C-alpha positions as CSV (number, residue, x, y, z in Angstrom):
1,M,-16.1,-20.5,-10.5
2,R,-14.7,-20.8,-14.0
3,N,-14.2,-17.5,-15.7
4,P,-16.4,-17.4,-18.9
5,L,-13.8,-15.3,-20.7
6,N,-11.3,-18.2,-20.3
7,G,-13.6,-20.6,-22.0
8,Y,-14.4,-18.1,-24.8
9,L,-10.7,-17.5,-25.4
10,A,-9.9,-21.3,-25.3
11,G,-12.7,-22.2,-27.7
12,L,-12.1,-19.4,-30.2
13,A,-8.3,-20.1,-30.1
14,G,-8.9,-23.8,-30.8
15,C,-11.2,-23.0,-33.8
16,L,-8.6,-20.5,-35.1
17,L,-5.7,-22.9,-34.8
18,A,-7.7,-25.8,-36.4
19,G,-8.3,-23.7,-39.5
20,T,-4.8,-22.4,-40.1
21,A,-4.2,-24.8,-43.0
22,G,-6.0,-22.5,-45.3
23,A,-4.5,-19.3,-43.9
24,A,-0.8,-19.4,-44.2
25,G,-0.4,-15.8,-43.0
26,F,-1.4,-16.9,-39.5
27,V,1.7,-19.1,-39.1
28,D,4.1,-17.6,-41.7
29,D,3.8,-14.1,-40.2
30,S,3.9,-15.3,-36.6
31,V,6.7,-14.7,-34.1
32,T,7.6,-17.4,-31.6
33,T,10.2,-16.8,-28.9
34,L,11.7,-18.5,-25.9
35,R,13.4,-16.2,-23.3
36,Y,15.6,-17.5,-20.5
37,S,16.7,-15.0,-17.8
38,Q,18.8,-14.7,-14.7
39,F,18.6,-11.6,-12.5
40,Y,20.9,-10.8,-9.6
41,W,19.9,-7.8,-7.4
42,K,21.8,-6.6,-4.4
43,E,20.2,-3.5,-2.8
44,N,20.2,-1.6,0.5
45,N,18.7,1.4,2.2
46,G,22.0,3.3,2.9
47,D,21.1,3.5,6.6
48,G,17.8,5.3,5.6
49,V,14.4,3.9,4.9
50,G,14.0,1.4,2.1
51,P,14.3,-2.3,1.1
52,T,17.3,-4.6,1.6
53,R,17.5,-7.2,-1.2
54,N,19.9,-10.0,-2.1
55,E,18.1,-12.1,-4.7
56,W,19.3,-14.3,-7.6
57,V,16.4,-15.6,-9.6
58,Q,15.8,-17.3,-12.9
59,G,12.8,-17.3,-15.3
60,A,11.6,-18.5,-18.7
61,Q,9.0,-17.1,-20.9
62,F,7.4,-18.7,-24.0
63,S,5.6,-16.3,-26.4
64,F,3.6,-16.8,-29.6
65,S,2.2,-13.9,-31.6
66,S,0.4,-15.0,-34.8
67,G,0.0,-13.2,-38.1
68,W,-3.5,-12.5,-39.3
69,Y,-5.9,-15.4,-40.0
70,R,-7.7,-14.5,-43.3
71,D,-6.3,-11.0,-42.8
72,W,-8.6,-10.2,-39.8
73,L,-8.0,-12.5,-36.8
74,G,-4.9,-13.0,-34.6
75,L,-3.8,-14.6,-31.3
76,D,-1.1,-13.7,-28.8
77,Y,-0.1,-16.2,-26.0
78,S,2.6,-16.1,-23.5
79,Y,3.4,-18.3,-20.4
80,G,6.1,-17.7,-17.8
81,L,8.0,-19.7,-15.1
82,A,10.3,-18.3,-12.4
83,D,12.0,-19.5,-9.2
84,D,14.9,-18.5,-6.9
85,L,18.5,-19.6,-7.2
86,N,19.5,-18.0,-3.9
87,V,18.1,-15.4,-1.5
88,G,20.5,-13.9,1.0
89,G,19.9,-14.1,4.7
90,N,20.1,-10.4,5.1
91,A,17.3,-9.6,2.7
92,T,14.1,-8.0,4.0
93,S,12.3,-7.8,0.7
94,I,12.1,-9.7,-2.6
95,S,10.8,-8.1,-5.8
96,N,10.9,-10.7,-8.5
97,L,9.1,-13.4,-6.6
98,E,6.5,-13.5,-3.8
99,P,7.6,-14.4,-0.2
100,D,6.1,-17.5,1.3
101,D,6.9,-18.2,5.0
102,S,9.8,-15.7,4.7
103,V,11.6,-13.6,2.1
104,Q,14.3,-16.4,2.0
105,S,11.6,-18.9,1.0
106,P,9.7,-17.4,-1.9
107,H,7.0,-18.9,-4.0
108,G,7.9,-19.9,-7.5
109,L,5.8,-18.4,-10.4
110,A,4.0,-20.3,-13.1
111,K,1.3,-18.3,-14.9
112,P,-0.1,-17.2,-18.3
113,L,1.2,-13.8,-19.1
114,E,-0.8,-13.2,-22.2
115,A,-3.9,-14.9,-23.7
116,Y,-5.3,-12.4,-26.2
117,L,-7.5,-12.5,-29.3
118,R,-7.5,-9.6,-31.7
119,G,-9.4,-8.8,-34.9
120,R,-9.0,-6.0,-37.5
121,L,-10.8,-4.3,-40.3
122,A,-8.6,-2.4,-42.8
123,G,-9.5,-0.2,-45.8
124,D,-9.2,3.2,-47.3
125,A,-10.8,4.7,-44.2
126,G,-8.0,3.3,-41.9
127,E,-7.4,0.3,-39.7
128,L,-9.6,-0.7,-36.8
129,V,-8.2,-3.3,-34.3
130,L,-10.3,-4.8,-31.5
131,G,-9.0,-7.2,-28.9
132,G,-9.8,-8.8,-25.6
133,G,-8.1,-10.9,-22.9
134,K,-5.0,-10.8,-20.9
135,K,-1.9,-9.0,-22.1
136,I,0.8,-6.5,-21.3
137,R,-0.6,-3.0,-21.9
138,R,1.3,0.2,-22.4
139,Y,0.0,3.8,-22.1
140,A,1.8,6.9,-21.0
141,Q,-0.6,7.2,-18.0
142,Y,-0.4,3.5,-17.1
143,H,1.6,0.5,-18.2
144,D,2.2,-3.0,-17.0
145,D,5.7,-3.1,-15.5
146,T,8.2,-5.3,-17.5
147,S,11.3,-4.7,-15.4
148,R,11.1,-7.9,-13.3
149,I,11.9,-11.5,-14.2
150,L,8.3,-11.9,-15.4
151,P,6.1,-8.9,-16.4
152,A,2.9,-7.7,-14.9
153,S,-0.2,-7.9,-17.1
154,T,-3.9,-6.9,-17.2
155,R,-7.2,-8.3,-18.4
156,G,-9.6,-6.3,-20.4
157,F,-10.7,-5.0,-23.8
158,D,-9.0,-2.7,-26.3
159,L,-10.0,-0.6,-29.4
160,D,-7.4,1.0,-31.7
161,Y,-8.1,3.1,-34.8
162,R,-5.3,4.3,-37.1
163,V,-5.4,6.5,-40.1
164,K,-2.4,8.2,-41.7
165,G,-0.7,10.1,-38.8
166,L,-3.5,9.6,-36.3
167,L,-3.9,6.9,-33.7
168,L,-6.9,6.7,-31.3
169,R,-6.8,4.1,-28.5
170,Y,-9.2,3.0,-25.7
171,S,-8.8,0.2,-23.1
172,R,-11.0,-1.0,-20.3
173,I,-9.1,-3.0,-17.6
174,D,-10.8,-5.0,-14.9
175,Q,-8.2,-7.4,-13.6
176,F,-4.4,-7.2,-12.8
177,T,-1.7,-9.8,-12.3
178,P,1.3,-8.3,-10.3
179,R,4.8,-9.0,-11.7
180,N,5.7,-11.1,-8.7
181,E,2.5,-13.1,-8.1
182,N,0.7,-16.0,-9.7
183,G,-2.8,-16.2,-11.1
184,W,-5.0,-15.2,-14.0
185,G,-5.8,-11.8,-12.4
186,D,-6.9,-10.0,-9.3
187,D,-9.7,-7.5,-9.0
188,L,-8.7,-3.8,-8.8
189,T,-9.1,-2.4,-5.3
190,N,-8.3,0.7,-3.3
191,F,-6.2,0.6,-0.1
192,R,-9.4,-0.2,2.0
193,G,-10.0,-3.3,-0.1
194,E,-13.0,-1.9,-1.9
195,R,-13.4,-3.1,-5.5
196,I,-12.7,-0.6,-8.3
197,D,-14.9,-1.8,-11.2
198,A,-12.5,-0.8,-14.0
199,L,-9.7,1.4,-15.2
200,H,-10.4,3.3,-18.4
201,L,-7.7,4.6,-20.6
202,G,-8.0,6.7,-23.7
203,A,-5.2,8.2,-25.9
204,L,-4.8,10.4,-29.0
205,D,-1.4,10.2,-30.8
206,W,-1.2,12.6,-33.7
207,R,1.8,13.3,-35.9
208,L,1.3,16.6,-37.5
209,P,2.7,17.5,-41.0
210,T,5.2,19.7,-39.4
211,G,6.8,16.7,-37.7
212,T,5.5,17.6,-34.2
213,R,3.9,14.8,-32.3
214,L,0.9,15.5,-30.0
215,L,0.0,12.9,-27.4
216,A,-3.1,13.4,-25.2
217,E,-4.3,10.9,-22.6
218,Y,-7.0,10.5,-20.0
219,A,-7.3,7.7,-17.5
220,E,-9.8,7.0,-14.7
221,A,-10.2,4.3,-12.1
222,E,-13.9,4.4,-11.5
223,D,-15.0,6.4,-8.4
224,Y,-11.3,6.6,-7.3
225,L,-8.7,8.5,-9.3
226,R,-8.4,10.3,-12.6
227,A,-5.3,11.6,-14.5
228,A,-4.7,13.4,-17.8
229,S,-1.7,14.6,-19.7
230,L,-0.9,16.6,-22.9
231,K,2.6,16.1,-24.4
232,L,4.2,17.9,-27.4
233,E,7.4,16.4,-29.0
234,H,9.4,18.0,-31.8
235,S,12.8,17.3,-33.4
236,L,15.0,19.8,-35.3
237,E,17.2,17.8,-37.7
238,L,20.6,19.4,-38.1
239,S,22.9,17.4,-40.3
240,E,24.5,14.0,-40.6
241,G,22.1,12.3,-38.2
242,R,22.4,15.1,-35.6
243,A,19.3,16.6,-34.1
244,L,17.8,18.5,-31.2
245,D,14.8,16.8,-29.5
246,F,12.3,18.8,-27.4
247,H,9.3,17.8,-25.4
248,A,6.9,19.5,-23.1
249,T,4.3,17.7,-20.9
250,H,1.5,19.1,-18.7
251,G,-0.4,16.7,-16.5
252,M,-2.9,16.5,-13.6
253,Q,-4.1,13.9,-11.1
254,Q,-7.4,14.2,-9.1
255,D,-9.6,12.2,-6.8
256,A,-12.6,10.8,-8.7
257,G,-15.2,9.6,-6.2
258,S,-16.3,7.8,-3.1
259,R,-13.6,5.1,-3.1
260,F,-10.8,7.7,-2.8
261,E,-9.2,7.4,0.7
262,Q,-9.8,10.9,2.1
263,E,-8.9,9.7,5.5
264,G,-5.4,8.8,4.2
265,V,-3.4,5.6,4.0
266,R,-1.1,4.9,6.9
267,G,2.6,5.1,5.8
268,L,1.7,6.3,2.3
269,Y,-0.7,9.3,2.2
270,Q,-1.9,11.9,4.6
271,A,-5.6,12.7,4.9
272,E,-6.9,15.2,2.3
273,T,-10.5,16.2,1.5
274,R,-9.6,16.8,-2.1
275,H,-6.6,15.6,-4.2
276,D,-5.4,17.8,-7.1
277,A,-1.8,17.6,-8.3
278,R,-0.3,19.1,-11.4
279,Y,3.1,19.1,-13.1
280,L,5.0,20.6,-15.9
281,D,7.8,18.7,-17.6
282,L,10.3,20.1,-20.1
283,S,13.2,18.4,-21.9
284,A,15.9,19.2,-24.4
285,K,18.3,16.7,-25.9
286,Y,21.1,16.8,-28.5
287,R,21.8,13.5,-30.3
288,T,24.1,12.0,-32.9
289,P,24.0,8.5,-34.3
290,N,26.3,7.4,-31.5
291,Y,25.7,9.5,-28.4
292,Y,23.3,12.0,-26.8
293,A,23.2,14.6,-23.9
294,G,20.3,16.6,-22.5
295,L,18.6,18.3,-19.6
296,T,15.1,17.8,-18.2
297,W,13.1,19.9,-15.7
298,N,10.0,19.0,-13.7
299,R,7.8,21.0,-11.3
300,V,4.9,19.7,-9.2
301,R,2.1,22.0,-8.0
302,G,-1.0,21.5,-5.8
303,D,-0.7,18.2,-4.0
304,D,1.9,15.4,-4.1
305,F,1.9,13.7,-7.5
306,D,2.1,10.1,-6.2
307,R,-1.3,8.4,-6.2
308,L,-1.8,5.0,-7.8
309,F,-4.8,3.8,-9.9
310,F,-5.3,0.8,-7.5
311,S,-3.6,-0.6,-4.5
312,K,-1.3,-3.1,-6.3
313,D,-0.4,-0.7,-9.2
314,H,3.3,-0.5,-9.6
315,G,3.1,3.2,-10.5
316,T,3.3,5.1,-13.8
317,W,4.0,8.7,-14.4
318,N,4.4,10.3,-17.8
319,S,7.3,12.4,-16.6
320,S,11.1,12.6,-16.5
321,A,10.7,12.8,-12.7
322,K,9.6,9.2,-12.6
323,L,12.9,7.6,-11.7
324,F,13.6,4.8,-9.2
325,Y,10.9,6.6,-7.2
326,Y,9.1,9.8,-7.9
327,F,10.4,13.4,-7.6
328,G,6.8,14.2,-7.1
329,L,6.1,16.0,-3.8
330,E,4.2,19.3,-3.7
331,D,6.4,22.2,-4.9
332,E,9.3,19.8,-5.7
333,E,11.4,21.1,-8.6
334,M,13.7,18.5,-10.2
335,F,16.6,19.0,-12.6
336,K,18.0,16.0,-14.5
337,L,21.2,15.7,-16.6
338,V,21.2,12.8,-19.1
339,G,23.8,11.4,-21.4
340,G,25.0,8.2,-23.1
341,G,25.9,6.4,-26.2
342,N,27.6,3.4,-27.7
343,F,31.3,2.6,-28.0
344,S,31.5,2.5,-31.8
345,A,34.7,4.7,-31.7
346,L,36.4,1.8,-29.8
347,G,35.0,-0.8,-32.2
348,L,32.3,-1.9,-29.8
349,P,29.0,-0.7,-31.3
350,Q,27.0,-3.3,-29.3
351,L,28.2,-1.9,-26.0
352,R,26.4,1.2,-24.7
353,L,26.3,3.3,-21.5
354,D,23.4,5.5,-20.3
355,L,23.7,7.9,-17.4
356,H,21.6,10.4,-15.5
357,Y,21.9,12.5,-12.4
358,A,18.8,14.2,-10.9
359,F,18.4,16.5,-7.9
360,S,15.8,18.6,-6.0
361,D,16.1,20.7,-2.8
362,H,12.6,21.7,-1.8
363,A,9.3,20.1,-1.0
364,A,6.3,21.6,0.7
365,G,5.9,20.4,4.3
366,Y,9.4,19.1,4.8
367,E,12.4,20.7,6.6
368,G,15.9,20.0,5.4
369,F,14.6,18.3,2.2
370,S,16.9,17.1,-0.5
371,R,16.6,14.3,-3.1
372,R,19.3,12.9,-5.3
373,E,19.6,10.1,-7.9
374,F,22.5,8.8,-9.9
375,Q,22.1,5.9,-12.3
376,S,24.3,4.2,-14.8
377,L,23.1,1.5,-17.2
378,L,25.8,-0.5,-19.0
379,Q,24.6,-3.1,-21.6
380,Y,26.0,-5.4,-24.2
381,G,24.1,-7.2,-26.9
382,F,26.0,-10.2,-28.3
383,D,26.2,-11.1,-32.0
384,G,27.3,-14.1,-34.1
385,L,27.2,-17.4,-32.3
386,F,25.7,-15.8,-29.2
387,K,23.1,-13.6,-31.0
388,G,20.1,-13.2,-28.7
389,L,22.1,-13.0,-25.5
390,S,22.3,-9.7,-23.7
391,L,23.9,-8.6,-20.4
392,V,23.0,-5.4,-18.5
393,W,24.4,-3.9,-15.3
394,L,22.4,-1.2,-13.5
395,H,23.9,0.9,-10.7
396,N,21.6,3.2,-8.9
397,E,21.9,5.6,-5.9
398,F,18.7,7.2,-4.7
399,H,18.8,9.3,-1.5
400,T,16.0,11.4,0.1
401,K,16.2,13.5,3.3
402,G,13.6,15.6,5.1
403,T,11.6,15.8,8.3
404,P,7.9,16.8,8.5
405,D,7.4,20.4,9.6
406,G,4.5,19.4,11.9
407,V,2.2,21.9,10.3
408,Q,1.6,21.0,6.7
409,R,2.9,17.4,7.2
410,T,2.6,15.5,10.4
411,S,4.4,12.3,9.3
412,A,6.9,11.3,6.6
413,S,5.5,9.5,3.6
414,R,7.0,6.2,2.5
415,G,5.1,6.2,-0.8
416,P,6.4,6.5,-4.3
417,A,7.4,10.2,-3.7
418,G,8.3,9.7,0.0
419,I,11.4,9.9,2.2
420,L,13.2,6.8,0.9
421,T,16.8,5.7,0.2
422,H,17.6,2.9,-2.2
423,N,21.0,1.8,-3.5
424,A,20.9,-0.9,-6.1
425,E,23.2,-3.1,-8.1
426,R,21.3,-5.2,-10.6
427,V,22.6,-7.6,-13.2
428,Y,20.2,-8.8,-16.0
429,L,21.1,-11.7,-18.2
430,N,18.7,-12.5,-21.0
431,Y,18.8,-15.0,-23.8
432,V,16.0,-14.8,-26.5
433,Y,15.7,-17.6,-29.1
434,R,13.5,-16.9,-32.1
435,F,12.0,-20.0,-33.7
């Protein structure tokens, strides 16, 4: 059956484009880009439990974002294509594309990534923006993952209100397109295959006169899972572009109704009659115009902080403990050292390196538990004749050890905060041409 929203979007977009002759801002203020990418990933499980990948893929994405038609109506559209260049015979998993008969024979991707209409009303009382359709959405509690050759995206409706230093947001999401699958959108479901009607997201972002930023969010997948967080950010300016940045976040995650799998999910979650996980996240960072260094700390209480809003959700956590996977088991305490900067001192300001090392040594229900992650991210953005071209090399080592104690835990989780090992070498090449 044809989706009525598709027809609505197509019809309204056609009328909008037909009338652009009298509304120069729609075209003159638009942004049109073409992105071509090649990603090469070589990954293994270090003789532990995790994926083995050897994938070289390519993709292209066309994007158009209009200005405002008669200062109140706009359109965003994006379409993406991707296929494989080579998949190694030792690969047991592929992440940028979807396997067909085997991992070595994946499906190519061809899909609309965004098809979104937006309208606004602006005046002395502030600016109100309403929109509907498919797009890439970003909240602290949930965001569509953009780390693959093509991004994930969601279908729904949005409402934003902005006045001075205050931003209020609300989104209702009812369909999701995974980053490595085709289609307009899939229904949201739990791990039993039961439909979740919608994911609701609400946020308050307030910049106080003191310079402190307050971010409060609430999210709920109907009858399934709820989450909330409160974050405070503040910077102390020192001199000559030097500053100390601080943030503190407190969050929770709870079951929210009859669709929550109290009987557990094999390989992911143990049975639990009630789910209630909480965390505290603290960070301090010193930065200059060219480099930074800092320390973050995270502690989880109650249950494991590792549940997803729906079965195909790629996982979001508004925490410094959301790394390659989650440092999110009950009673897990994580410390993370961060640092990085550019190479301006060597005459290479477009070359930068970012590093972190994170560790924890205890989690409830596991004996001999330890978790470690080291990551380096080296990236270079070209200029001059090759402006728009960027090259990134990511090196990651993620190791987790532990055995269930047989009392509090009877089996090892392989979920986002589970007993996983994942070593990765990833090379990202992107070229973006702006029309």
